[in-house]
C-alpha positions in Angstrom: 0.0 0.0 0.0 2.9 2.3 0.7 4.1 1.9 -2.9 0.6 2.6 -4.1 0.6 5.9 -2.1 4.0 6.8 -3.4 3.1 6.0 -7.0 -0.4 7.5 -7.2 -0.8 9.7 -4.2 0.1 12.9 -5.9 -2.2 12.2 -8.9 -5.1 11.3 -6.6 -4.4 14.5 -4.6 -4.4 16.7 -7.8 -7.6 15.1 -9.2 -9.3 15.3 -5.8 -8.5 19.0 -5.2 -11.8 20.0 -6.8 -13.7 18.2 -4.1 -12.5 20.4 -1.3 -9.7 19.9 1.2 -8.0 16.6 0.6 -5.3 15.1 2.8 -2.0 14.3 0.9 -1.2 10.6 0.7 2.1 10.8 2.4 3.7 10.8 5.8 1.3 9.9 8.7 -1.7 9.6 6.3 0.1 7.1 4.1 1.3 5.2 7.2 -2.3 5.0 8.6 -3.7 3.9 5.2 -1.0 1.2 4.9 -1.6 0.0 8.5 -5.4 -0.2 8.0 -5.1 -2.0 4.7 -2.5 -4.5 6.2 -4.9 -5.1 9.1 -7.8 -5.7 6.7 -5.8 -7.8 4.2 -2.6 -9.0 5.7 0.3 -9.3 3.3 0.5 -13.1 3.8 -3.0 -13.4 2.5 -2.7 -11.0 -0.4 -2.2 -13.6 -3.1 -5.3 -15.5 -1.9 -7.3 -12.2 -1.8 -6.2 -11.4 -5.3 -7.4 -14.8 -6.5 -10.8 -14.2 -4.8 -11.0 -10.7 -6.4 -10.2 -12.0 -9.9 -12.7 -14.8 -9.5 -15.4 -12.3 -8.5 -14.6 -10.0 -11.4 -14.7 -12.9 -13.8 -18.1 -14.0 -12.5 -19.3 -10.4 -12.8 -18.1 -10.2 -16.4 -19.8 -13.5 -17.2 -23.1 -12.3 -15.6 -23.0 -9.0 -17.5 -22.3 -10.8 -20.8 -25.2 -13.2 -20.2 -27.5 -10.3 -19.2 -26.6 -8.4 -22.4 -27.2 -11.5 -24.5 -30.6 -12.0 -22.9 -31.5 -8.3 -23.4 -30.6 -8.5 -27.1 -32.8 -11.6 -27.5 -35.6 -9.7 -25.8 -35.8 -12.0 -22.8 
């Protein structure tokens, strides 16, 4: 998560400025985000979590395709 904050934090901050005061994703804020994410999804379970996410996304894509096909058939 720290690498994510380092990589994308400035961009997220710049895009979000139009929404009002936005905390920068650095220093204590980045540390808090990393700690909370590591608590929610510990690094030793990250591979398993990614597999779960990918399976869910695949199932969603399949469902959307089936729904579109049914819609096109008028069902």
